[in-house]
N, C-alpha and C positions, 0 to 999 in steps of 0.2 A: 384437361391441362392445356391452357391458351399458351402458343409459341409467341415470342416477341417476333420482330420483324418480319411478317406475314407478308407485307409488300414486298420487301425487298426478295425474300426467298420467293414468291410468285414472279418478281422480275428475272431472278436467276435461272429459274426453270424455264422461263419462256425463252430466254436467250438461248440456253442450251439445245432447247428444242429447235429453235428458228435457225443456229448455226449448221446443224444437223452434220456435223463432222466431230473428229476427236479433238477438240479445243484444252487447250490448257487454261489452266485457272489466268492466267494473265490476258489472254488473247479475249475471253468471256468478259473479263473485267473492262478491257478496252473497248467491247462492243457495247457494253452498258453504259459507259460514261459517254458516250457519243451523244445519247437522250438525257441521259440522268448524271451530269458532271459531279453532284454532291454525294453519290454514295462512295464510301470507302474501299478500300483493296480487302482490309480484314471482313469487314460486311459479306463481300462475294466469296472469300475463300470460306467462311464459315456456313454461309448457305450453300454450297457446293459440296462441302463434308456433310452436312446434315440432309440434304438433297438423297446422298448417295448412300448414307445408311438408313434413312428411309426406304431405299428401293424405288426412286422417283427418277436419279438419273445413275448410270454407272461409272465409279472411277476405275480408271485404270492405271496401275502402278507400271511404269516404265524402265526398267532396269536402266541406269545411266541416264536417263531424262527425267522431264518434269512429268509429272502425273497429267492425264488427260482426262476428259470428260464426255460425255456422249449421250444421248437421248434413247438408244436403244438398251435396252434392260436383262434382255434375254441371253442365255450364256453364249459365247461364241468366241472365237479366236481373232487375232491381230497379226498383222505384219509392219514391221518398222522399216522404213528405208533407210540402210544405213549412210547414206548421203545426205540426204535433206532432212530425216527425222520425223517425217510424216507418218502418221497411222494409218492403216486400212483395215477394214474388215476381211476376214478368210473366209471364203465361200467352202465352208465344209460342213458335216455333221458335228456338232460336241459330243464328243465321247464321255457319257454319262456314267461314273463308276470307274474312270479310269485309275483312282488312288487306290483301289482294290488289287490291282496288278501291282503297286511296288512291294518290295520289300521292307518290311517296316523294321529296320534295324536300328532305329533311333526313339522307339516307344511314342511315336507321334500318333495323334487322333487325326487323322485328317479331313479337313472340313470341305476341301474343294479346290481347283487347280484355276490357274493360267497359263495360257501358253502364248507366246510373243516370238513369230516367227522372224528370220530377218531376210531382207533382199534389197534390190534396187528397183526402185517404182518406174514406171514409163520415162516419165519427165527427165529423171534423172538418168536414164541408159541413152537419153538423146546427145 
């Protein structure tokens, strides 16, 4: 099956890879329209979600904030600065099988986990 918007999808992927930080969809859109002012915000959003579903980028759902997208797809943890809202990678080993230690009192079938730590980044500490 041929997917539409191949050029736009490639453009979105290249932008996420070039930014190399945990960018919001709006930040990615703003970076793209610098050189491609005719691309719509909806096209960028759709392609971000498509790329995340395909496993080519990682979508980070941030409680109380905008979703972020990044180029690193392997499982890892994040920390969110409580002052500026930036997201950073946490340098620690991913805990495979953590879900198995949960007392399943609600009958869930666990499929994975995301952990977002909170803290104050070095710039905001100044």
